N, C-alpha and C positions, 0 to 999 in steps of 0.2 A: 328684261335681261335676267337670266337665271344665274345663280351663283353656286359654287361647289361646296359652300359652307352650309351644311344643314344640321338641324337638331332632331334627334330621334326621341320621341316620346312613346311610352307605352304604360298602360295601367298595370300595377303590380298585382293586385287581387290574387291572393293565394300563393304568390311566388316569393314573398318576403322571407319566409323561414328557410326556403331552399337556398336563396341567395346568401343569407346570413351564414348558413352552414358551409357554403362554398368558401366564403371569406375566411372562416376559421380554419378550414383545411389548407388554404393557401398560406396562412400564417405559419402553420406547422412545417410545411415543406418548402418555404421560400429559401432561395439559394443564398449562401453566405460567401462573400468574397473577401479574401485577405490580400493585402498589398504591402510591399516593402516600402514604407514611407521614407526610407533613407535615400531613395532615388529621386525625390523631389521635395520641394519646400513650399508651403502655402503661406500666402500673404493676404491679409484682410485690411480693409480701411474704408474711407469715405472720399468722395469727390465733391468739392465745394467751390462755389463762386468766391473769388478772392476778395470781392468788395462787399457783397451782400451776405456772404456766408450761407447762402441757400444751397440745398443739395442739387446736384446736377444728375438728372435721371437719364439712364440709357447712354451714358458716356462710354466710349470705346477704350478698352485697355488692352494693349498689345505688347508682347516681348519683342523688342527691336530686332530686325533682321530675321525674324521667324514668323511662322503662321499661328503661333500660340496666342490666343486672345480670349477675352471675355467682355462682359458689359456690366455697368452698374445697374442696380435694380431701381425700383420706383421710389426708394428712400435714399438713393445716392450711395448705397453700400456696394462693395465689391469684394470678391475673393478670387485669387488666381494661384494656380499651382505651377511652379517653374521647375523643370528638371535640374538636377545638380549641375550638370555641365554647362547650363545656360545662365547661371546665377551671377555671372560677371557682366551680363548685358544690362540694358536699360528697359524700363517700362515707358511706353509712350501712351499718353492719355490725350484723346481728342474729343472735341464736342463742338457742335455747330454754334458759331458766334464767339468762339474762344480760340486763343492761341494754344498750340500743342504744349503739353507738359512732358518733359523728359526727366525721369528719375532713375538713378543707378539702383539696381535691384539690391545690391549689397548694403545700401543705406536704409533699406526698409526693415521694419520690425515685423514679427509674425502677425501682430494684430494692432488695431487702433491707429493705423496710418491715416493721416488727414492730408490730402493732396489738393492744393488750390489751383484753379485755372483762372487766367486773366482774360477778361473780355477783349475781343478785337475791336479796333476803332475803325468804323466804316466811314470812308470819305466819299460821299455821294458825288461830288463834282468830278471825280476821276473815273466814274463808271460810265464808259462810253456806250455799253450795250443797253443802258436803261431805256433808250428810245426805240429799241427793236420791237418788231411786231411779235406779239405773244404766239401767234400761229407759227411764225418762222422759228421761234425758240423750240416749240414742241416738235416740229418736224426735224429740227437739228438734233434733238434728243434721240429720235428713232433712227436717223440716218448715221449717227455717230456711235452706235452700239458696238460695232466690230472693233473700232479703235479703242474705245473706253473700257470694254469688258472682255475683249478677246472672244475666241470662238472654240475653245477647247473644253472637253468634259473635265470636271473637277471632282475629285473625291474629297468629301468633307466629313468631319466629325462634328456633330451638333448636340446640344443639350435642349431638350424639349420639356416644357411644363404646361399642364392645363389644370385649371381649378374650376369648380362649380360651387356657387354659394346660394343658399336660400336665405334671402335677406342678408344678414351679416354673418351667418353661420356657414362654415365650410361643410359641404356634404360629399364632396369628391375631390381627390387630389391625385394626379398622376405625373410622374417624372420619368424621363428616359434618356439614355445615350443612344443616338442613332448614327448610322453611316449613310451618307447621302451621296448618290451619284448625280451630280448637277449636270444636266445636259446643255449643250450649246443652244443659244437662243435661235440660231438659224435653222434648227431641225424641229420637227413637230413632236419628237419623242418627249414623253413626260419624265420629269425627274423621278428617280427611284430611291426608296428609303428602306433600309434594313434596321431592324431593332436589335441592339446589342445588349443593353441592360435596361431594366425598368422596374419601377415599384409603384404601388398605388394603394389607396384605401377609399372606400365609399361608405358613408354612414347612412344606410338606407332607412334607418328609423326616423331621420329628419326629412324624408322626402314625401311624407303624406301618402297620397295614393298615386303619385306619378313618379316614374323613374326617368329622371332628366339626364340625357347623355349627349355628349358632343361627338359628332361624326366627322371624320376627316383627319383628326389627330395632326401629326406633323405636316401633312399635305396642306392643311388649312394655312399654315405659316408660309409654305413655299408658293402657293398659288397667288399670293399677293405680291410676289416679286414682279414689279412692273417692267423690268427689263426682259425677263423670260416670258412673262404672260401679260403683255399690255392689254390684251382683249378682256382680261378679268374686269378692268375698270372702264376702258374707253371703247372697246370694240373697234371695228375698222371704219366706223363713221363718227369719229371723235368730234369733228367740227359740226356735225348735225345735232349731236347730243349735248355738247357742253359749250359754255362761254369761257374763254381764257383771258386772263389779265395779268400783267406784270406788276407785282407789288414791291414792297421794300427790299433793299439790298442788305445782305448780311455777309459774314465772313467765317471761314474756318482756317485757322493758322495763317491769317493775313491773305488768304486767297478769296477773291470776291465770289459770292454765291447769289444767284438770281432766285427770286421767290416767285414762282409761276402758280397763280391761283386758278382754280377751275370750279365751276358749278353748273348744274344741269340747266338747260334752257327752260324758260317758263312755259314753253309750248309742249314740253314733254310731260306726259302724265304718269309714266311708270317711274317707280322710285330709282333714282340714280345717286351718284356720289358728289360730294363737294369737299374740297381740301386744297392742299398746297404741295408742290414739288419744289425741292431745293436743288438747284442746278449749278454746277461749276461753270462760271462765266466763260472760261477759256475753252474748255473741252466739250461743253454741253453734256456732261455726265450727270445723271441723277444721283445725288449722294444721300438723299433722304426724302421721304414723303409721308404725309399724314392726311388721312381722309376719312369721311364719315358717310354713312348711308342716310339719305333723306327718308325719314320714317313717318312723315306726316300722314300718309295714307296707311292706316293700320292694317287694313285687309291685304293690300297688295304687298306691303313689306313683310307681313307675316307669312304669306305664301312662299316667299323666297327662302325661308329658313325651315319651316315646319315640314319634316318628312312624314311624321305619323303622330297622331294625337288621340286622346280619349274622346268619346262622345260627350258633348255637353260642356266643353271648355273652348274659349277663344284665346288664341295665343298670338301675341304680336310684340315686336321689338320696340323698346323705348330709347335705346341707344346702340349703335353699331359703329365702332371706331377702330381704325387700323393704323399701324405704323410700320414702315420698312426703312432699314438703314443699310448702306453699303460701306465697305472699307477699302481704302486704296493701299495697294502694295505693289512695288516694282512697276509703277506707272499705270497699273490697271485697277479697276474697281471690281469687287466681288460681293456677293450677297453675304451680309454679316448678321443681321438681326431683324426679326419681325414680331409683331404683337397684335393681338386682337382683343378688344374689350366689348362684350356684348351683354346687354341687359334685356330680359324678357318679362312680360307681365302675363299672368294666366288669370283670366276671368271665368269663374265657374257660374253656370246658369242658375244653380240653386243655392249659391253661397253668397253671403253679404260681402265678405272680404276677399280680396284678390291675393295672389301669390307672386312674389318677385324673385326671379332667378337671375344671377349674374355669372357669366363665364369669362375667363381670361385664358388665352393660350399665347405662348411665346416660345421662340426658338432662337438660340444664339449659336453661331458657328464658332467652335473653339479650336479647330485645327483644320488644315486642308492641304491637299497635294494635287498638282496638276496631272501627274501620271496615275494610271489606274493601279489599284492594289488588289491582291487576291482577297476575296470576301472571306471573312471569318466563318468557321464552321458553327460558331455559337450564335449566329445571327439568323433572323427570320425576315423575309421580305414582306413588307406591308402593302396593302392595297389602299387606294385613295378613299375608300369608304370605311376605313378602319375606325373602330371605337377603342381608343387606347386603354380605357379603364377595364375593358374586357381582355386585353392582351397581356398586361404586365402583372408582376407578382405584388403581394402585399408589402407595405412599408415594413422594413426590418432592420438589417445590419447597418449601423451608423457608418461603417467603413465601405459601404456598398460601392461608392463611386471611385474609390482608390485614387489614382493619379489623374482622373478625368476632371476637367474644369466644368463647373456648373455656374448658373446664375445664383448669386447669393440670395437666399430666401428672405422675403420681407418678414417683419416681426409677426404679422398676423399668420403667415404661413408657418413660421417657426413654431408658434404656439400651437397651431393645428397639428403639426407633425408630432410634437411632444405628446399631445393628448392621444393621438392615434397610436403612438408607440406604447404608451401606458396601457391603453385599452387592449392592444394585441397581447401584451405581456400578461395582463389579468386573465384574458381568455385562455391563454396557454396554461397558466398556472391552475386554472379551475378544471382543466380537462384531465 
């Protein structure tokens, strides 16, 4: 089974200085955007478990009664920008296995807000559906998509980020605001993405002799939407490829959630996936899923991702992990967030030591409308083979994002951004 998530490798050999000169040129001519910050207010904080005080990662944060939303990062941190006219509303924080938290926005501070969520109490003896056949539940998910997700095209605004690290050092960082035309699941048309704003930097000096790039960009995030693209994971022969089983029961805001586990059948030799789908017990809506690729066969799993590579190097993944979340609003669920974490090992024929590269991509929907809106003149349509680091401008203006919501950067990314900004300033001052 082929996947649309590929990595593009090419030897630099002689191109390094040309690429570096191009980076400096981009830094000079990068666009600067100014925004009237009086039209919105930004709030930052952390989402924690009320009992353990542990961070809750990828929790959903939404302004009640609106489509304005964001998500906490992998350190439990969040930031959200709220328009002035909506600051009398509430923030609603939701997380799988916890009760929703409702907080009046007017009670929040600009920074260092700490919001605690209480775990839900699961009462197993009241769960009637626990004896259901796992196959029946999976078919119920597919057959209930129209009721649970609707069938209208949706115009979304999303924030996309991708990073590439060589071992622990960041060598590439790209961030962008995108407009997404989410197509109904009942049609074969692919979702469309237009780039609105973007910034990036790549430190090619740390790449040795290989330019490691992620191909697909925001489309990599959309293609793991199991509602729109179930064949990405299961194909039309799901029960021939996978074993399904019903595991523990959990809750979200006191609503029972089934945990449907799946793994490839032992008789299948090609690398497939294993993971869990979290399904609302009443509606059979998938509200979240986590899954990983079986990478035991290095050669076969490597072929799924490597688009092009230098001679004399073997490339294979050591970990491929995905997550997809949906958000409920007005009785229906919509795509809200997805993330991929991929780690690759490069073994060179004539070198003793290998090289480890890790890449993360994530996209959060920060606003959406059901009706179509006129496409901005400042956007450019992306194709599904896009390499985002080649499309967007260099990291620059700190007010670049203006009123647009983004995923709060983790400490390591914040540190990388500061280093990149200092480097860009030094390069400009020396010219």
